[in-house]
N, C-alpha and C positions, 0 to 999 in steps of 0.2 A: 673453652668451657674446660673446667678442672675435671680433676679424673674421677675424685669424690663426687661430683655431681652426677657424671656419668653412670657411675655402680651404684646410686641410689634410685635409678630409675628403674632397674632391672626388677625389682618386688614388685613393684606398680603395674608392670607389666604382666606378669603373673599374677597377680590380682585380678585383674581383667579381666583372664582368659578364666578364673577360677568363678568371677560372678556371671561370666555369661554360660557357662555349663551349669551353677546354678538354675541360672533362668530359666535354662531350658528345661530340666528337670521337674522346676517348680510347675510350668506352662503344661506338663502330663498330667497334674492331678495326682503325683504318685504321694503317698506316705499317710499318715492316721488311719481313720478304720477304711479307706479305701484301700489300703497295701496289699490285703489277703488275698488270693487267686480266686478269683469267682466259677469253679469249674460245674459245667452246666451239664455234665453227663450225670452227676449225683444228685441237684438239686429238685427242690420239690415245692409247690406253689404254699408258701405262709399265708394263706388267706382262709383258713376254714375257719367257724363260728365257736359251733360247740369247743367245751375245752375238757370232753371225758375220755376221750381217745388219751392213754400216756405216752403211745410210741407215734411217730411219725409215719407211721404205716398200719396197715392191717393184716394180720394174719388169718388166711381160712385154713383152717384143720378137719380132714374127716379120714376115717378110718372103720371099718367093715363091721370091727370089734370093739375101739374104744367110743370114737362119735360118727356113728352109721350116719347120721344125719347133718351132719358137720357143725361146727362152731368157728364162729368168728371172734378173735381174741385182738383185743386192742390196747392192751397194756399189761400189768400184771395180774399174772393167770389167779385166780382164786381157788378154795379147797384146801384140805391140808399136805395133799402131795405136792402137787406145784405151788409154793406158796412166794417163791422171790424169783425174781426176772430184773436184769440190768442190760440196756443197750448204750452201747457207745459207738460214737460214728467217729470218724478220722480225716483229717485233712485230704487224706489221697483215695477220697470216695470208699475207703474200706471200713468195715465195721464189725465190733466184735459182741457178742450178745452170750450173758451170763444165766443160767437158770439151774436155782437150787434147788433139787427134789428131797422133801425131809419125809420120811415114813417111817413109824414101827414095822408095819406088814413087810418092807423090806429084809428086816431084819430074819425073817421066816423064810423066806426064800435064798437068801447068803447071808449065814449066818457069820459076826464078827471074825476077822482072819481072813476070811474067802472074799478074795479080789475077783470079780468076774472079768471075761473079756467082752467087747462091743466090737460090732463089725454094720456096716451099715452101705448102703448104695441107693441111689436114686438115676430116674430116667426124666429126662427134660419134656416136656409139654408142649411147652413155647419159650422158642428161643428170645432169649436177651443176651446183652454182654454181662450179666451176671457172673461172677465167677465162682465156681464149685467150692465151697465151704471146706475147712478141714474143722473135723471135732475131736474133742478131746474130753475123756471123761472120767473123775476122780471118785470111785466109789465109796471111797473112805475118807471123805472130806474133813478136815480140821482147821480151827482158825490159825493155823501156821498158812494154810494157803494164801491167806490174805497179802504175805510178803511176797508172792509170785505175781498175784492179781489183786492189786491195790484198788482197783474201781468196785469190788464187792464190799457188803458192809459186814462191820460186826455183828449185828442183831441176826442175820442169817445162822449164825452158829449159837448166839445166848437164847434166843427162843425158843421155845418148846422143851420136850422132855431130854435128857440126856443122852436118854440109851436112844435115842431115835438115829437111823442111819441118816446120813446128810450126802448127798450124790452132788457132786457140781459137773456141770456140762457147761464147755467153754466152745462155743461156736465163732470162726475168725472167717470173714469174706474179705477177701483181697479188694474186691471191686463190687459195688453195688452200682448197677446200672438202672436210673429211675426216667429214663426219657421214653419209654413204653406206658401201656396202661398196666402193666403188671408189673413188679420186679424181678420176680422168678415163678415159675411154675412146674413143682414137681412132683412124681409120685416115686415115694420111699420106699425101701424094705429095711428095717435094723433084726439085728438078733443079738442077744445077751445071753453067754455061755459058761459056765464054771459053777461046779458046785452042787448041791441037790437039785436045783433046778434050774429051765431054761425058758428063755423068755423072746417070743419072736413078734414080730409085728410088721403086716404085710399090707401094700399098697396104699399105705399112708401118702395122702393127697395135701400137698402144701402150696397154697397161693399168698404171695406178698402185693399187697397193692401198695402205691404210694398215695398219701394224703397231705403230707405234710404237718406243720405247727400250727398255731392259732396264730394272728397277726403281731409280730414283735417277739417270737419264740424262735429257738430254735435248739439243736441237739437232739440226742439220741432218746430222751423222755422229753422234749420238749421243755429242757428245764432252765434253759439261759436266757438272757434277755439280750437282743439286738440291740447294737448302736448304731445303726445307719439312719442315714438322714430318712423322712416321714416317707421321699417318693421313693427310693431307694429298694430294690429286692432287697433280703436278707436271705443270704445261703443255709440251706435246713442244717447242714454240717457243719459247718465253720464258722457263720454268721457273718461271712464277708458280704461285702456290699457291691452292689450294680446300679448305675444309675440308668434312668430311664433313656433311650435313644438321644441325643442330641444336646445332653447336660453332660456337665464335665466337671472335674475337681472334685469336691466333696458334695458334688449335686446343688451348690450354692448357685452356679454360673449358668445361665440359657442362653446359649450365642444363637447370633441372627441367622437368619437365613444362609446368608455368606461363608458362616464360619468355618467351613471345611476348607476353604479355598485361602481364609486369613492365615487360619493355621498351619497352613503347608507353606505361603508366603513368611508366616513368623517363624518359621522352622528353619526355612532357609536364611534367613537373616542374621539368624542365633548360631548357625553350622558358620558363615561369613565370617560373624564377628572372633568365634574360634580361630579361625583360619588366621583371618588379619592380624588379631593379639600374639599369635605364633609365629606370623613374619615380620612384627614391628620388633618382637622380642630378640629374635633372630639377627635381624639388621644392627639391632643395637647393640647386642653382644660381639657381633663383629666389628663394628667400627672400634667398639671398645680395646678389642685386641689389638687392633690395628694401632689405636693410641699409644696402648701400653708399649706394643713393638718399637714406635718411633720414638717414643720417652726414653726406653733404655738406651737405643743410640747415642 
């Protein structure tokens, strides 16, 4: 055997090892639409039939002075005061809610040039793993704020009268827990101070119920189309796919009853192939080194 022949077989063993690793990864069904993590902490069943709800949850709001009978909000609030809203869901089970309040009446409470201060607190009625949100209020919001918050829309600033005061409320929740019957259940107090007027809201009751999106939809406003196989679950936040128990890959292969044992055996064989390939390469390189040493002598 010549020196060149021995050297040419080194890439061959490397290719065998790489092939074994690729086959092992391929067998796990990693890749494509199934690559996203399906986090069950914040998923909601996407099986509701009606499409009149814009959000994948329902918010119940009740206040002794504003809504004494209580009101269910399922999407963009109506009326002239709370006209715009947007819900953005994040991959880490977090969410950002934007609400724009547009009103000429607010100018009589706080004239232009006066920036009130906002303070609030809440008590938990039912415990879930939903984290307490942070709230940022911009009392004199302009179209320039779109650079900081690109998820809001231009018409929030162009519609209506130019003299209307626009107040942008940004609510950030680090983690939404949808594994219970409610996402959150809080009673809150808020106070706005500054200028000639003060405004306070007491005992405002907020309850968020998870309802999910219509089948085939996901997102904060159920605006995205799922790209999952027909039998897979589509994650409300991310669109990640999850096959039913017993299915694998892109939900295209349903193993037989003994599939679990076969999968274990196949995994062991693949590991042995990798180990054997590495051992073969090491022995081949060792022999080649000895051959070169004898040749040099």
